[in-house]
N, C-alpha and C positions, 0 to 999 in steps of 0.2 A: 503493499500500500505506499509505503513512504517512498519507494523508488518510482513507482508510477506517478505519484503527485509532483515529485521533484523533475523527473524527466519530461514530463508534460508541461510543467511550469517553465522549464528552461527552454523548451521548444516552441512555446506559444508566441514567443518573440519572432522567431523565424517563420512560423506558419502563418502568422497573421490572420486574417478573416478568410475563411473559405466559403463555399457555397452556402453553408448553413448559418453564416454570420458568426455572431458571437457564442456559438453552441459550446466551444472548447472553454471559453471562459466561464460559462454558466456551470459547465461540469467541475471545473477546478474549484468554483465557489462552493458546490455541493459536497465535494471531496474534503474540503478543509476541516470540518469537524471530525470527520473519521481519521484523518491523518493526525490530528491532534491527540485523539484517543489511542491511536497506535503508538504515538511518540511517548504517551505516559505508560504504555505497556512495556517499553524498553526497560523501565526501572523495576518491573516485576520480575525480570528474569535474573535479578542480582543473586538469588539463592541458588541458581544453577551456573556455577562458575564457568563451566566449559562453554555453555551457551552465551553467557555474557561476554565473555572473552572473544568469541567469534562474531558477536554484534559489534563489538568495538571496531573490528577491521572492516565489517560490512558497512560501517557508517562512513568510512573514509570516501568512498565515491560520492556519497551523498553531500558531503561538505565540499567536494570539488564542483559540484553542480550549483552550489549557492550563488556564486557570482552571475552565472547565466540566468539563474532564476530571479535574482534581484534586478538584473536588466530588464526582464519582461515586466515585473512588478512597477519599475520605474517608468517605463514606457506607458503603461496603462494609467498609472497615477498622474503622469503628466498630461495625457490626452484627455482623461476625464475629470480629474480634480482641478488642474491648473487651467487648461484650454477649454474646459466646460463642453466638451464634444463627446459623443458616444463612442464606445469601442470600435464599432465596425460602420459607423455612419457619421454624418455631420449633424444629426438631430441632437436635441438636449438628452444627456445621459439619464437612464432610469436610476432609480434609488440603489438598486443592487450593484449598478456599476460603479457608484461613487464609493461604495463598500468594499469593491473587490480588492483593491490595492491594499488598504490596511488590513484586511483579513487574510491576504495572502502573505503579507510581510510578518504578521505575528505568528502565522503558522510557520514560517521559515525560522523565526527567531525561537519558537517554542522547541522545534524539532533539533535545531542547531544546539540548544541549551541542553536538551535531554541526551543527545549524542556526546557532548563534551562531558556531561556527568556520568555517562557509561564510561567513557574513556578514564576519567579521574578515578572511579570507584574501582575498576579493573587494576589500575596501576597501583592504587592504595592497597588493595588485598594481596596483590603480588608483593609488596613491600613488607607487609604484615607477615606473610608466608615465609619470606626470606629471613626476618628477624627471629621467627620462632623456630627455624631450622637450625640456626646457629647456636 
């Protein structure tokens, strides 16, 4: 779920508006709550050390996608919230379109925070294991 959201968010800048208009943007807005929920589930894996350690490395590609995703969010923010035009047309933006960029940015920040938290907890647990072995 996290990968799908990040890849689509990074690619929406390149894809632009297709024949369905702002369909991809609506899809990403609908996925945001589920992505946030899955981000919180990353912390649940802490009691499973092997899985938690694997998730640490699986988070690296997601973190590499963050700059591309921010570029997409910035493009929509600038078009909708600054220039006051709709995502895929020159009409006035709908209410959901003005919320799109802030919601996506908060989702990115939450997932990034949770991935960093996983990384730090694995490193901390390994340091504790090393101290107890000595």
